[in-house]
N, C-alpha and C positions, 0 to 999 in steps of 0.2 A: 223671364227668367233671368235674364241680366238686373235687372232692377231689384228683383228679390236678394238673388249674389250679391248685389250693395248693399241689401239693407243689411243682412247676416254679418256681412263683414262689417259695418258701419258698430254695430250690437257686439260684437265677441274683439275688434280694435279698436274700437275708440274713435278710428277716421279711416276712410278707405285707403287701399295700397293702390298704387297705381299701377300698379304693372306687376305679376306675379307669373312666374314661369317654374315647371317642373317637368324632369325626362323623368319617363320610367322605360328602361331598357332590358328587354330579357330574350335570356338568350337559348333557345328549343331547338333541338334537333340541327343549329345551325343559322335559323332566322333570325331575323334581329328585327323587333317590333319598338315604338316609339310613338308613343303620347303625349303630347304638347298640347299647356294649355294653358288659356290668356282670360286672368281675368280684371276686368277694366272697371273703375269707378265712373261717376257721373260727375266727371272734374268740369262740365259746364257749371255745373248747378253749386259747387261744395269751394271748387276754388276759382281763385281771380286768375286776373292775366297775368300777373306778377306769381303765380305757385304758391298764394298762401289762403291759407282757407279762407271765407270771409269769417266765417263763425269764431275766429279766433281775433277779431278785430275788435277792441273794445273802444268806439267811438260811435255818435251819433246814429249810425247804421243801423245801430242791436236793435230797434225796436220793430221797422219794416219787416227783416229775416225772420222776425221770430213769429210777427204776423207769416210771413209765408209758409214758414213751415206749419204753423198750425192748421194754416189749408190744406198743406195735401196731407194730412194724416189718417185719413182716412182711406186712401188710394194707399197710400204707406203697409196701411194695418192689413190691408186687405192680401197684398205681395207678402206679408210678413207669415199670413195667414197660412197659403196656399203651399209658400216651400215650407213650412212645418208640417202638413200632410203631405206632402210631397217624399220628405225624410223618413217619417213613419210610412208609409208604402214601403219604401227600396229599402230599409230594414229589416222589415216584414219578411217579405220576400225571398232577401237572402237568408233570414232563421229557415224559414220552413224549407228553402234549398239544402242546404248543411243539414238539418235531421233528416229528411227526406234522403241524404246519398247515405249518411250512417245505417238507418233501418234498410236501404237497400245490399250493402257492404256485409252481405254473411257471409263465412267464410266455406262457400259450399265450391265455391270454384276455385279450388286451390292454386293454380297457374295465375291466375288477374290477382289476388289475395297476399299481400303480405304478410307473413306470420308475423304477431305481436312480439316485443321484445319481453325476454321472461324477464322476472318483476323482479326488482331493486333489492337485494341485500343487504338490511344496515348490520355488518358486523359486529360494529362498533369492540364493544369491550370483551365480547362475546368467543373473539375469535379462536382463544387456547378453552378449548372445553374439556380438556382434559390439564389436573394437577398438575404442581412440577414433582410429587411422588408419582403419578402417576405414570409422566413422561419417564422418569431415571428407569420405573421398572419396566418399561418398554425395550428402550433401550438395550436391556441388561438380557431381556429373553431373547432377542433377537443376535446377538452374540454370541461365538460359540467355538471353542477351537476347533470343533470338528469345522466349518465352517472355514477358519482358515486352514485349515492344511488342505482344502481345496482349492483355494484362492492360491496360496504361494503355488502349486503344481500348474496353475494354469497362467499365472504371468513369469514365472521363469524364464531366464532366456540366460544364454551361455557369450549370447554376443548381440547388444546393442548399442554399439557407442550414438550419439548423437547424431540424426541425417540417418544411418545407416537401415538397412532393408528388415532387421528386424527391431529397432527401433519403430519403423512405421508398422509393420507387424505388432507390434502392443499398443501401438496408437490407434489402430483398429479393431483391436479386442477392446481396450474399454470404450470407445464408443459403441460397438453394437452391446455392451454390457449398460451403457448410460440407458440407450434406448428399450431394454428390454426394461429398465424399472421404470419406465414409463415415463422417463422427464426430455427437456426439452433441452436439447445438446447441438452443438457446435462446434469448429476448429479454426484455430486462428495458425494460419503459414505466414511465418517470415523465412529471409535469407541469409544467413550469417556466415561470419567468416573465420573461420580456426586452424589453427595450426596441424598439420597430422607430421609423423616422423614416417619419410622415406627412406629405407635403408637401416642405415647405423647413426647415433653421434658419438664423438671419440674421446677419449682422454689421455693423455701423453704426458709421463712422468720420471725420471729418468731412465730414459730410453727405450719405457715399456709402453706400450700401445695399450687401450682397453676400450674396448667398444663396450658398449649399452645399450636396452631394446627401449628402453622407456626414459621417457618426455617430458617436456614441459612447454605449453602450449604458450603462445605472445612472450616466450622468450625473443634477445634478438640475436642475431645471425653472425656468425663469420666464426675463424679460428680468431681465438684471444690466447695470450701466455702473460705471466706473473708468478710472481711469489706465493705461495699458499701461506694461506694465513688460520690459522683455526678460530671459531669464534663461538663455540658452544651452540645456542639455539638461535644466534643470530637476534635478537632481541638488542634493541636500543640499551637496556640494561649492562648487556653482555657487550656491545660495541663502545659501550663507558667506559667497563674496566681495561678495556683495549688502548684506549686514549692516557688513562691514569696510569699505566704501565710509558707512557711516549714511544708506542709501537707506530709506527709509518702503515699507514693502512689503503693508500693513494697509488692504486694499480694493481694490489692485491687479488690474487684469485680465492675466494672465503669459501672454506670449507664449514661447513655446520651440521647440524645435526637436525631432523626432524623432528615437528612434534610443538609442542606449546603456542604457536603462534601459527598463521595459515603459511606456505610456500611465497604467495605476493608479499608479505608484512617482510618475510626474510629478503626477500630481492630489494624490495624498498627501501630496508635499513641500511642494506649494503652498499645499495647507489648513493645515499647521502653522504658515506664516508670515502667514495669516491671511487670503490671497489672496482674491478675489470669486469670479474665473473661472481659465481656461485655455484656453488657444489653442496647437492643437499644426499643425506644419507639415513638409512633408519642403523640407528645405533642400538648391536645387538643385547645392551642394557636395558631397552626401553620398548623395543620389539624385537618379539619371537617368530620373523618371515622367514627366516632362512640366509646363509649367504649370500645368493645370486640372484634373489627377487626383482624383480625391475620396478620401478613407482612411475604414476602418471599424474600429473596434478598441468594445475596453467598460474601463469604471474602478474596476469593481469590486477593490478590494483584498484580493482573495481567491482560490477557486473554488468551485463550485457556485450551485448557483442559490440567490443572497442574500435572499432572499425563506423560506428553509427554511434558517436557519444549523444546521449540527449533526445536521439532520434531514434521510433521504432524500422526492424530490418523489412520494409515491405519493400518488395521486387518492384513494384511500379511507381514508387515517390525516389527522384531523385535526388542525392545527398551529397551537400560539398564533402572533398576530398580533407577530411578531418581523421585525427587518430583519438582517442583516450588519453586525459595526462598521467593518466596509472600504466598508460605501457610501459615497460621496463626501456630503458636504454641501453642496458649491459644484458650478458650471457649467462642464463641459467640450464641447469643441467642436473639431472639425478644420476645416482651412481649407488651399484650393489654393496651392500653394510663391509663383502669381501672387498673391495674398490678402494673403498674407505679405508679400510685397515690394512690395505698397503701401503695406502699414501702415508698415514698417520707412522707406522712403526719409522718411516724413513726423514721423518720431520727433526729440523735443526730449530736453532734459533730462543728466543726468554722461555723461561716454566708457564708453566698454565699456573692459573689460581687454581688452589687448591678444589676448594668449592665444585670443582669442575668435571671432577673425576679420577679415575686414575693418568690419564691424557698427562704427555710428561714437558714434552716439549710445543708450543704456540706457531712456528716453523718462521721461515725467512725469508727475504729477500732471494737469496739464493736457491731458494730449492723452487725451481721454475719448475712450472705445467703450463699445459696446454688443451685447451679445451675449441674443440670443432663443434657445434652446431649447426646440422642443414636442415634445419623443419621447414616444411611447404604451406604454403598460404593460399587454401580453398576455400570455394562458399560451397556452403553444404543447407539445404531445404530443410527445417524444420518445425514440426506442425506440436501446438499446445490444443489439449481436447477438452469440453467442459461439458457439462451437465448439470443442472437447475430443479433443484424445487422448490416453484413457487410460494410466494407468503400468502394471506388470504387477508390483510390488510393494509401495511406498506410492501408491497410485492418490488416495487423499486427502490430498496432498500436492502444489503443483503451480505451474509459472510462469506468470505471465499476458505474452500479449506482443501490444500493442494500436497500434490507429493511431485518429484522427482521420479521420472518413465529410465532416463538412458543411465547408461552405467562404461567405464572403463573396461572392466570384464562382465563375469558372471554378476557383479554388483548388487548379491542377494541384499545385505544389507543396510546396503548404500541405497536400494531405487525398491528391492522386491517387496519386502517388507512394507515401508512408506506406501505404495501402490497398493497393495492389502488389501488394509487398514483404510485408504481411501474409497475402498470398491466395497468394501463392508459397511461401510458407514453409508455410502449411497446407497444399498440395499437396503439396510433395515430401517432407515429416514422412509424413505420412499414404502417402505411398506405398512412405518408406522401413518403414514398420511391415508391410504390407499384403503389399507382396511381395519383401523385402528383408532379410526377419530382422530386423531391430532393433526391440527389445521398452525402452525406457526405463522407468527404471526408478518415475519420478516421474510424471507428468500434466503435459501443455502446455495452456493456455486462451487462444485468440484470440477477441479482443475488437475489434472497431467499436464505437465511441464516436458518438454526436450530440452537440452544443452545444459542442463546443472551442470557435470564436470565440468567443465569451460565456466564457468562462476556464474549460475544462476539465468542464462540467457533467456531461455522460453520465460520464467517470471517478468525478466526485467523488463524483454522487449515486448508485453504484455502491457505492464505498467505505462513506457512511454506511449507505446500504440493508443493509450487509452484512457489516459491521465484525466484529461476533459470530462472525461465519460465517469470515470470512477469518483471525481472529485463530490462528495458528500453526498453519496450511495455506497460504496464500501465502504462499513464500517468495523470490520475485524479480517484479521490474516492466520489463519491457522497453519504450522507446518508442519507435516509427518515423517518429511526425510530424516535417515537414521536416528528412528523412534526406539529401537531393541536393537542397542549394542553391546549388552551387557544383563546382568541385573542385581549387584549389592548397591547399586546409587542411582540414583533420580536426579536429574541437572532439568533447571526451566530456566528461560530465556524470555523477556518479555516488556513490552509497554507496561510502565507502571498503572496506566488506567486500566491492566489488565488482571492486574495482585488480588483483588478481591474476588475474581472471578475463579483465580487461579486456587487462592484460598479454600473456597469454597469445595472446589473437583477435588482436589487431594484430600479434605475431610471426609466425604461421600464415594469416595473412590477404593473399591478394598486391594487390595498389593494381591498380588498371584500368590497362591497355594499357601493363604494365611487368612485369618479371620479382622488379621489390622487392616485401619486405614493407610492409603497410602501416605496422609503425614504422621501417622503415628509409625509406621516404619521408617520413613528415612526424613522426617521433618527436623524429628530431634525439639521438638515445641518452640521452634523456630523457623519455618522453614524458609524466611526472605531471608536470614543469617548462613543456612547449610546446605541448601535447594538453589538459589538465584544463581545463575552467573551472567556476564557478558554475553550482551549478540554479537555470533561470529558474521565476518563479513559476507565468510563463503557461506551462508545460509540465506535460503531463498527469504527467509523472513525480512532480513535486515535489510533491503530496498524497497520491501512493504510499507517499512516504518522510517526510515528514515531518508528516502526519496519522493514515495506519495503519501507520507504522513497519515500512515493504515496503522491503528493497533496492531500489533503482531505479534506471537507464539510461536517459540521451538521449544521442545519438551526432549528427554532422551531415556531411558534406561543403557546405564554404564555399568562400567565395571572401574570408574577411577576419572581421575582428571586429563589424561592423554586420552586424544582421540581413540576409533574402535583402527586396532593397529593393522588390518588387513582392508581400509579405507585406498583407494587410489594403488590396486594392485590386482593381479590375477586371480588373488587367492579370496577375494569375498566372496565366499560357499554356502549352500545352508550346512556343508558340516563344520565347518568353521564358527559360524553363528553357535550352533549348538555344543560345542565346545565351549566359548564363551558363555552360554547362559544356561549350562546345564541341563539343558532338553529341554526348555522351558518356552520356546521362542512363541509356540503358540498361545501359551497362555502370558505373558509378555505382550502381545500383538492384542488381544483381546484386552487387556486392561489398560496399553496405553489407545485403543480405540473407546475405551467407556471415558478415558479421560477426553476428547478430544470432543469427544459426541458428547460429553456433556457439557463441556461448555460451551460448544456452537449450539445446542438445543436449549441452553439459558439465556443464548444472545437471540433467539428468534423466539422465545417463549413470552416472557418479560411484556409488560406496557411499556418498562423505563427500560431503557440499556444499561445494563449492570458493568457499565464501563465506571472508573473509582475517578473522578475530577481531583479530591483532593490526596489523593496517593502523589502527587507531583509536590503537593506543598509542602514534604519532606526533602525533599529532594532539591531542591527551588534554594529552603531555610536552610541545610548545607553548603551548596556551591554558594549563595550567596556569604554563607561566615565564613569559607575557605577564601573568598577574594577579599572580603574585607579584612581578612588576619594581614593575607600578602599585599595590599596594599598601603594599610600600615610599617607594614616592615622596609619597603622600598619608601616611604616618607619619611624614616628614622634613618636609614641609611644611606641612601640616593635622593634627597633631597630637592638635590637642583634639577633632576632626571624629572621630576614631578609635575604634570602641568596644575598650575595654582587653580584654575578655574575647574579644574575636575574635579570631585565630591561625589562620596558612597549614595548621596541623599534620594538623587532618580534610581538609583540600581532597586534600594531599598522601596521608596514608591512605587515602584513594580512589584513588588515582592507583596507590598501588601494590598495593590490592587488585585492581585491574583488570590491571596488565600481569602479576602474578602468576598469575590465572586465566588469561588468555590463553595463556600460556606451557604448566599444567598440563593445555588443551584440548589445543595441539597437541602434547604430549608423549600425549596418549590418543588421539588421530588415530592415531599411528605404530603407540603398541603397541595398537590396537585388531582382532578378530578380523573380515575386511572377510564372513567366511561365516555372522556374527553378524547377522540381523535387527533383532533389538530392541536390542542393542547400539549399531549405527548410526543407529539410529531413536533413540536415545538421544540420542545426541552430534551429529545435527541438529538435535534440539530445541531442544539448550542453545543453537547456532549461531544460530538462528533466531529466538532471543529477544534477541538483544544489542540489535538495531536498536528492537526494543518499546520493550525496558527504556530506551532512550535518550529515548521520548516522557518530558516533564515530566508524573506523575501530581497535580501541584498546581496545575493553571493547566486550567480549564474550557474544553474542545473546542467549544466554543459562543462563549466570549470567545476565546479561542487556539487556534485549530482547529492552527497545523502546529507542535505542541510540541513538536518536536525539540529538545533545547536545545545540539547544535553548527548544525545545520544549517536550521531552522524561521526563527521570526520571534516576538516577541513581548518580554516585560518579563524571561522563564525563560532565556534562551538566554544562551549564553558571550560573546556579542557587546553584549550588553544590559549584560550581568557587568562588559565592559572599558570599555564608553562610560559607566558610573555612576562610576565611579574615577576617569575624566577629567574628572567633572562636579566633581568633592567634591576634586580635584586644583588644581580652578582655582575652588575656591567659590563654583562657581554655584548661583544662588537655585535651583533647581530639585531640587538633588542633595540628598539626604535621606539621612545614614547609616543611620536605624535600618531604614531599605528595604533598604537595599543589602546590612544583613546578615543579614534576611528572605531576600534573593534569592542572596543564597551561601550559607547554608544547605542552602534548597532547589537549589538545582544540585547540591550538594556531596552530599547524599546520592540524588539521583538519578543521579550517578555512581558512589554506592557501591551504590546497590540492583542497577544492572543489573554491577557487578562477582561482585555477591551470587549473583546467577540464574544466571550467565557459570561460576560456582565448582560447579554441580549441584547435588547434593542437601543439603539442610539439614545434615547430620552430616559436609559436608565443608568446611564455613567454620570455624574456630577465632576466637582471640582476635587475630590478627593483621590482622584486618580492619577 
């Protein structure tokens, strides 16, 4: 046998191997067996003393060697024949035993036989067995006003602040309902820090002390005194008007009206002018909430738990002792309109601008007021609740639909309506899948958030905790908070990638109590001009879009540009919303559910995600043109400030790269084979990367969490770039040409990187970028 192995080795390997070893190790029930095989050639015959084979020696010894080999040929042939026969016999026996084992293993002994795996179903392009018209029809049939009345009653609560027993009761109801609908459910627990009011905060003016039950979470603490200064709505432009009147704002207690911008923005703007405190009230000209109604809110210029910025508030994780840069350093407090009227009536000082209304005086430094804030920082446990309808093709890709569950008081418009829409969409779509043959290609995640009143804490902490998991998986977010606050107007804020989806839904969903579509009723033939508004930082959709880079959408039925006047009060009840909507709350909720549902279903029904990458072309073109004009102004008016090496060519090139890449992607979509699952997935990946790659990679999520260069906030944004150009143009002392050069370069390369990613594979790029 040794000679047979040696001969076979010579035939297949050309020359014998001197030593071959292999180990076969098998671990079964803790026992180790080891097999070692040593194959050795006839080295004495083939190798000389120096280890060199004689048959490779080209000298006079060649002929005797050949004769010697010829003399041994019959013997070698016998060994070869025997080895061949042996291999054939072994192979035959193995084949016979395997075949016999298959014959014996019949499914008669169920305890010892493994059940066969279910047959593989190749869904390919056949997953959406219903066409789009059938899907729309099914959704509309499932949603009814009578169902909404029932859900409103079930999820109404008079006391469900974040982390309270009432909030936990609602969370349990949501969880049970998701399970009833047959969904996979789970919860997400966080331990967050919030400020609460213990006792009362106080304001003292002209010897009169006034107490208030309202408060602003995350305010600085302490008694602060200063001269009152009226600043209208507290916008940057309002403070500019005061600056133009040469009014000293440092150390002043600023009095501002609620509305137009968030409480946090008002306080941040006051801090920029070195004010010492801010008082916020609801002006009777804007709000009909009564003279003594207290206001509640927060003043964190950001979202999430401000004591774990950039980190999730998991109890088991050790976080460094840090605070969000968005926490104010000055005192902030709400007061009633009655208290504000009493203060305004006694103000002295310069006259107010005429466009600020009937106010006569702005206040002087002698109109001293004392503000005492004693908020207490506490830790609360909050729970987010989730349910998922899994897709049939790309189950690991999903759209998220979410609604806030908590509120300061009853919160009917703030949270109950949104939660009810969420639950009705979950029920309806689950029934469509279970009973009506609808097979979504991708998954739908339904999320019930807590901590919304403190700055979208639940939603933001979830993003912070699972950002790496959500990357390239969550492709859209639809926010249902405050979806119904009126009936005369309809407003939308969204990522430009979702504009085409919105346009389709507006033209397919019928407005309440009419035969007209939402587009015909509210759009005025140009919905982008009349319905579109900037996304607000207090919306849960904002961190999804600007922190996580997930295309997001929020919308609302309203009665005007101001927020719903009962938000942040104890008057946000069903009765008040009935008055604001002329008793059409169920009808408006049904329409809102149809609008949100059609967008979500379209995203999980189509082969290619209906996210339009070309919509950013117009925005980029507009911003590049604005930058170009302002650059020309600076070069003309302040040439000594402009870096000589800096030109617009690089930015123009980046815009051109994005424009070409977006057009090429549209061409790839039109020419793609929709039955090719892998090709559809590759195209969808390119689409999903656009929003994420518009997040600046050059700033810290801790320092600047809202990193989107077009829609975020911070020095990395196009807005900051334009403001810096204005400062250079006017020779503002705070302007820095070198700093602008750096901003310009990082903005340009972020845009170029997005274009490169959109182009697809690295070999799709060329020198044109």
